[in-house]
C-alpha positions as CSV (number, residue, x, y, z in Angstrom):
1,M,-69.9,6.3,53.6
2,T,-71.9,9.3,52.0
3,P,-70.0,12.5,51.1
4,S,-70.9,15.3,53.5
5,S,-70.3,18.3,51.2
6,P,-70.2,19.2,47.4
7,Q,-66.4,19.3,47.5
8,S,-66.0,15.9,49.0
9,A,-68.5,14.5,46.6
10,R,-66.5,15.8,43.7
11,A,-63.3,14.4,45.2
12,F,-65.1,11.0,45.8
13,D,-66.3,11.0,42.1
14,S,-62.8,11.9,40.9
15,R,-61.3,8.9,42.8
16,V,-64.0,6.6,41.5
17,F,-63.4,7.8,38.0
18,K,-59.6,7.4,38.2
19,A,-60.0,3.9,39.8
20,T,-62.3,2.9,36.9
21,V,-59.9,4.2,34.3
22,I,-57.1,2.3,35.8
23,I,-59.0,-0.9,36.1
24,L,-60.3,-0.7,32.5
25,A,-56.7,0.2,31.2
26,T,-55.2,-2.7,33.1
27,A,-57.9,-5.1,31.8
28,G,-57.3,-3.7,28.2
29,A,-53.7,-4.1,28.5
30,A,-54.0,-7.6,29.8
31,Y,-56.4,-8.5,26.9
32,L,-54.0,-6.9,24.4
33,L,-51.1,-8.8,25.7
34,W,-53.1,-12.1,25.5
35,R,-54.0,-11.5,21.9
36,L,-50.4,-10.7,21.0
37,V,-49.0,-13.7,23.0
38,D,-47.8,-15.3,19.8
39,L,-46.0,-12.1,18.7
40,L,-44.4,-11.8,22.2
41,L,-43.2,-15.4,22.1
42,L,-41.7,-14.8,18.6
43,L,-39.9,-11.8,20.0
44,F,-38.7,-13.6,22.9
45,A,-37.3,-16.4,20.6
46,C,-35.6,-13.5,18.6
47,T,-34.0,-12.3,21.8
48,L,-32.7,-15.7,22.6
49,T,-31.2,-16.0,19.1
50,A,-29.6,-12.6,19.5
51,L,-28.2,-13.6,22.8
52,I,-26.5,-16.6,21.3
53,L,-25.0,-14.5,18.5
54,L,-23.8,-11.9,21.1
55,T,-22.3,-14.6,23.3
56,I,-20.2,-16.2,20.5
57,T,-19.3,-12.7,19.3
58,N,-18.0,-11.7,22.7
59,M,-16.1,-14.9,22.9
60,I,-14.3,-14.1,19.6
61,R,-13.6,-10.5,20.6
62,R,-12.1,-11.7,24.0
63,R,-9.5,-13.8,22.0
64,I,-9.0,-11.7,18.9
65,K,-9.2,-8.0,19.1
66,M,-11.5,-6.9,16.3
67,P,-14.5,-4.5,15.8
68,F,-17.9,-5.7,16.9
69,A,-19.4,-5.6,13.5
70,V,-16.6,-7.8,12.1
71,A,-16.9,-10.3,14.9
72,L,-20.7,-10.5,14.6
73,T,-20.3,-11.1,10.9
74,L,-17.8,-13.7,11.4
75,T,-20.1,-15.4,14.0
76,I,-23.0,-15.4,11.5
77,F,-20.9,-16.8,8.7
78,A,-19.2,-19.4,11.0
79,L,-22.6,-20.7,12.3
80,T,-24.0,-20.8,8.7
81,A,-20.9,-22.7,7.5
82,V,-21.2,-25.2,10.4
83,I,-24.9,-25.9,9.7
84,V,-24.4,-26.0,5.9
85,G,-21.3,-28.2,6.2
86,A,-23.0,-30.6,8.6
87,F,-25.9,-31.1,6.1
88,W,-23.5,-31.4,3.2
89,F,-21.3,-34.0,4.9
90,F,-23.9,-35.9,6.9
91,G,-27.1,-34.9,5.1
92,A,-27.4,-38.1,2.9
93,A,-26.6,-40.4,5.8
94,M,-28.9,-38.6,8.2
95,S,-31.7,-38.6,5.6
96,A,-31.3,-42.3,5.1
97,Q,-31.3,-42.8,9.0
98,F,-34.6,-40.7,9.3
99,A,-36.2,-42.5,6.4
100,D,-35.2,-45.8,8.0
101,L,-36.6,-44.7,11.3
102,I,-40.0,-43.7,9.8
103,T,-40.2,-46.9,7.8
104,R,-39.4,-49.2,10.6
105,L,-41.7,-47.6,13.4
106,P,-45.0,-48.9,12.2
107,G,-43.7,-52.4,11.8
108,A,-41.8,-52.2,15.0
109,W,-45.1,-51.2,16.8
110,D,-46.9,-54.2,15.2
111,A,-44.1,-56.5,16.4
112,V,-44.3,-55.0,20.0
113,Q,-48.1,-55.6,20.0
114,A,-47.6,-59.2,18.9
115,R,-45.2,-59.8,21.7
116,L,-47.6,-58.3,24.2
117,H,-50.5,-60.4,22.9
118,R,-48.6,-63.5,23.9
119,S,-48.9,-62.9,27.7
120,T,-51.7,-62.0,30.0
121,V,-49.9,-59.0,31.4
122,G,-49.2,-57.8,27.8
123,E,-53.0,-58.2,26.9
124,L,-53.9,-56.2,29.9
125,I,-51.4,-53.4,28.9
126,L,-52.8,-53.3,25.4
127,T,-56.3,-53.2,26.7
128,R,-55.6,-50.3,29.0
129,A,-53.5,-48.4,26.4
130,G,-56.1,-49.0,23.7
131,D,-58.3,-46.2,25.0
132,F,-55.5,-43.7,24.7
133,A,-53.8,-45.0,21.5
134,P,-54.8,-42.9,18.5
135,S,-56.4,-44.7,15.5
136,G,-54.9,-45.0,12.1
137,Q,-57.2,-42.3,10.7
138,R,-56.3,-40.0,13.6
139,I,-52.5,-40.5,13.0
140,V,-53.0,-39.7,9.3
141,G,-54.9,-36.6,10.4
142,L,-52.1,-35.6,12.7
143,I,-49.4,-36.1,10.0
144,T,-51.5,-34.1,7.5
145,S,-51.8,-31.3,10.0
146,A,-48.2,-31.4,10.8
147,V,-47.3,-31.1,7.1
148,A,-49.8,-28.3,6.7
149,I,-48.2,-26.2,9.3
150,G,-44.7,-27.0,8.1
151,G,-44.6,-23.8,6.0
152,S,-45.6,-21.7,9.0
153,I,-42.8,-23.2,11.1
154,V,-40.3,-22.5,8.5
155,S,-41.5,-18.9,8.1
156,A,-41.4,-18.4,11.9
157,L,-37.9,-19.8,12.0
158,A,-36.8,-17.5,9.3
159,V,-38.3,-14.6,11.2
160,V,-36.5,-15.6,14.4
161,I,-33.2,-15.9,12.7
162,I,-33.5,-12.6,10.8
163,G,-34.9,-10.8,13.9
164,G,-32.2,-12.2,16.1
165,I,-29.5,-10.9,13.7
166,Y,-31.0,-7.4,13.7
167,L,-31.3,-7.4,17.5
168,A,-27.7,-8.6,17.9
169,A,-26.5,-6.0,15.4
170,Q,-27.7,-3.1,17.5
171,P,-28.2,-4.3,21.1
172,G,-27.6,-0.8,22.6
173,L,-30.2,0.8,20.4
174,Y,-33.0,-1.8,21.3
175,G,-32.0,-2.1,24.9
176,G,-31.7,1.6,25.4
177,G,-35.0,2.2,23.6
178,T,-36.7,-0.3,26.0
179,L,-35.2,1.4,29.0
180,K,-36.5,4.9,27.8
181,L,-40.0,3.5,28.1
182,I,-39.5,3.0,31.8
183,P,-39.9,5.9,34.3
184,A,-36.5,7.6,35.0
185,K,-36.6,6.8,38.8
186,A,-36.9,3.0,38.0
187,R,-34.5,3.0,35.1
188,A,-31.3,2.1,36.9
189,K,-33.0,-0.9,38.8
190,S,-34.6,-2.0,35.5
191,A,-31.2,-1.9,33.7
192,E,-29.7,-4.2,36.4
193,T,-32.7,-6.5,36.2
194,F,-32.3,-6.7,32.4
195,D,-28.6,-7.4,32.9
196,A,-29.3,-10.2,35.4
197,I,-31.8,-11.7,33.0
198,A,-29.3,-11.6,30.2
199,V,-26.5,-13.2,32.2
200,S,-28.8,-15.9,33.6
201,L,-30.1,-16.8,30.0
202,R,-26.6,-16.7,28.6
203,G,-25.4,-19.2,31.4
204,W,-28.4,-21.4,30.8
205,L,-27.8,-21.5,27.0
206,K,-24.1,-22.4,27.5
207,G,-24.9,-25.3,29.9
208,Q,-27.9,-26.4,27.9
209,A,-25.9,-26.6,24.6
210,L,-23.3,-28.9,26.3
211,G,-26.0,-31.0,27.9
212,M,-27.8,-31.4,24.6
213,A,-24.5,-32.5,22.9
214,F,-23.8,-35.0,25.6
215,V,-27.3,-36.5,25.4
216,G,-27.3,-36.6,21.6
217,V,-23.9,-38.3,21.3
218,G,-24.3,-40.5,24.3
219,T,-27.8,-41.8,23.1
220,G,-26.6,-42.3,19.5
221,V,-23.5,-44.2,20.5
222,G,-25.2,-46.2,23.2
223,L,-28.1,-47.4,20.9
224,S,-25.8,-48.2,18.1
225,I,-23.7,-50.5,20.4
226,V,-26.9,-52.4,21.6
227,G,-28.0,-52.8,18.0
228,V,-31.0,-50.4,17.7
229,P,-31.7,-49.4,14.1
230,A,-31.4,-45.7,13.1
231,A,-29.5,-45.0,16.3
232,A,-27.8,-41.8,14.9
233,A,-31.2,-40.4,14.0
234,I,-32.6,-41.1,17.4
235,G,-29.5,-39.6,19.0
236,I,-30.1,-36.4,17.1
237,V,-33.7,-36.3,18.1
238,A,-32.8,-36.9,21.8
239,G,-30.2,-34.2,21.7
240,L,-32.6,-31.7,20.3
241,A,-35.4,-32.7,22.5
242,E,-33.3,-32.2,25.5
243,F,-33.9,-28.4,24.9
244,V,-37.2,-29.2,26.8
245,P,-36.0,-30.8,30.1
246,Y,-37.8,-34.0,31.1
247,A,-40.4,-33.9,28.4
248,G,-37.7,-34.1,25.7
249,S,-36.3,-37.4,27.0
250,I,-39.8,-39.0,26.8
251,V,-40.4,-37.9,23.3
252,A,-37.0,-39.3,22.2
253,G,-37.2,-42.5,24.2
254,I,-40.5,-43.8,22.9
255,P,-39.3,-44.6,19.3
256,A,-36.1,-46.0,20.7
257,V,-37.8,-48.4,23.0
258,V,-40.3,-49.5,20.2
259,L,-37.4,-50.2,17.9
260,G,-35.5,-51.9,20.5
261,F,-38.2,-54.4,21.5
262,S,-39.1,-55.0,17.9
263,Q,-35.7,-56.6,17.6
264,D,-36.0,-58.8,20.6
265,T,-36.6,-58.6,24.3
266,N,-32.9,-58.3,25.3
267,T,-32.4,-55.4,22.8
268,G,-35.4,-53.7,24.3
269,L,-34.2,-54.0,27.8
270,W,-30.7,-52.8,26.8
271,T,-32.3,-49.8,25.0
272,I,-34.0,-48.8,28.2
273,A,-30.8,-49.3,30.1
274,V,-29.0,-47.0,27.7
275,L,-31.6,-44.3,28.0
276,V,-31.6,-44.5,31.8
277,V,-27.8,-44.4,32.0
278,V,-27.5,-41.4,29.7
279,Q,-30.2,-39.5,31.6
280,Q,-28.6,-40.4,35.0
281,L,-25.2,-39.3,33.8
282,Q,-26.7,-36.1,32.4
283,G,-28.6,-35.3,35.6
284,N,-26.1,-36.5,38.3
285,L,-22.7,-35.9,36.6
286,V,-22.8,-33.6,33.6
287,M,-25.2,-31.0,34.8
288,P,-23.6,-30.6,38.3
289,L,-20.3,-30.1,36.5
290,L,-21.9,-27.4,34.3
291,Q,-23.9,-25.8,37.2
292,N,-21.4,-22.9,37.5
293,R,-22.5,-22.0,33.9
294,M,-26.2,-22.2,34.6
295,V,-28.9,-20.3,36.6
296,D,-30.0,-22.1,39.9
297,L,-33.3,-23.4,38.6
298,P,-34.9,-26.1,40.9
299,P,-36.3,-29.1,39.1
300,A,-39.7,-28.7,40.6
301,I,-40.0,-25.2,39.2
302,T,-38.7,-26.4,35.8
303,I,-41.4,-29.1,35.6
304,F,-44.3,-26.9,36.7
305,G,-43.0,-24.1,34.4
306,I,-43.2,-26.4,31.4
307,I,-46.8,-27.6,32.4
308,A,-48.0,-24.0,33.0
309,A,-46.4,-22.8,29.6
310,G,-48.1,-25.7,27.8
311,I,-51.5,-24.9,29.3
312,L,-51.3,-21.2,28.8
313,L,-49.2,-20.8,25.7
314,G,-49.4,-24.1,23.7
315,P,-46.6,-26.0,22.0
316,V,-44.4,-23.0,21.4
317,G,-44.7,-22.1,25.1
318,V,-43.4,-25.6,25.9
319,L,-40.4,-25.1,23.8
320,L,-39.6,-21.8,25.4
321,A,-40.7,-22.8,28.9
322,T,-37.4,-23.1,30.6
323,P,-35.9,-19.7,29.5
324,L,-39.3,-18.1,30.3
325,T,-39.2,-19.7,33.8
326,I,-35.7,-18.3,34.2
327,V,-36.9,-14.8,33.3
328,V,-39.9,-15.0,35.7
329,L,-37.6,-16.3,38.5
330,V,-35.1,-13.5,38.1
331,L,-38.0,-10.9,38.1
332,V,-39.5,-12.4,41.2
333,R,-36.1,-12.4,43.0
334,R,-35.3,-8.9,41.9
335,L,-38.6,-7.0,42.1
336,Y,-40.6,-9.0,44.7
337,L,-37.9,-10.4,47.0
338,G,-35.7,-7.4,46.6
339,E,-32.4,-9.3,46.0
340,D,-29.7,-7.3,44.3
341,E,-28.1,-8.3,41.1
342,S,-25.0,-9.9,42.7
343,E,-27.2,-12.2,44.8
344,V,-29.2,-13.4,41.8
345,L,-26.2,-14.1,39.6
346,A,-24.2,-15.7,42.5
347,S,-26.9,-18.4,42.9
348,G,-25.7,-20.1,39.7
349,D,-22.2,-20.7,41.2
350,V,-23.4,-22.5,44.3
């Protein structure tokens, strides 16, 4: 429609100009966020670390009346003592277990291949899998790359720990500063949303920690009973890998099955049975008992959240996929569906 007067023409040009500026600013902000995605993931990991420290600190303060700074310092020293003590008492044994695991895996894979070559079905499996199996040179390249980025991983972990401590030391400063960036009329609802996110993540962390402990101990004990070598090391890997639901169990299960079948067929079958039993107990007994500690996160959303995070954000996104999915779910329920804070938090108690 053509403007009918100079005034309407100027108004039309002004609206077009404003719309253009808004579109360009939105596109620029999206591009900037995309370029800073690694930094944002690092900040989110720092926030999770701070949440863990604050959760333990508040638990201490509920039982023993003491200043916040003293309780937080006690939490940091206690966690450090637990980690150092675990490495001190079990470090040598665990190093031997992991060295044994790394040493045995190539020979175990050769033994499994030899067993498969003895049958027609096994030959078919090897033929089908040959196109997907990496070559020796490719494996060496992957190991070299992993060693090359080891320093970066250690540096990032140090930043996450230090950043988490700083965030936990002054939660009001950083939380209040974030709220001040939000328009005053939306500040109250934003504060409630942030609180719902924090409570949901805290509940997920509690339940996840207990679930990881169950998987780690159950897998290690079960595999040692059926006679799988380096069972304790596999149990530790299984427990840590459970931080990423579904994908973690696959990562931990592959070396266990290979080592089991390298012993004999019965041991391999018992290994599969142990892994299945542990996962079934985890999914159908342990997690339902812990459900009141966790946010209501449907399995399908969890799976697609992990896939989406892997595609968009890479390996680090996969590690943080579940808590990121929880954040997105709370935001959708609060801002899009219009549920209040009590409705969002009550869903974890169903």
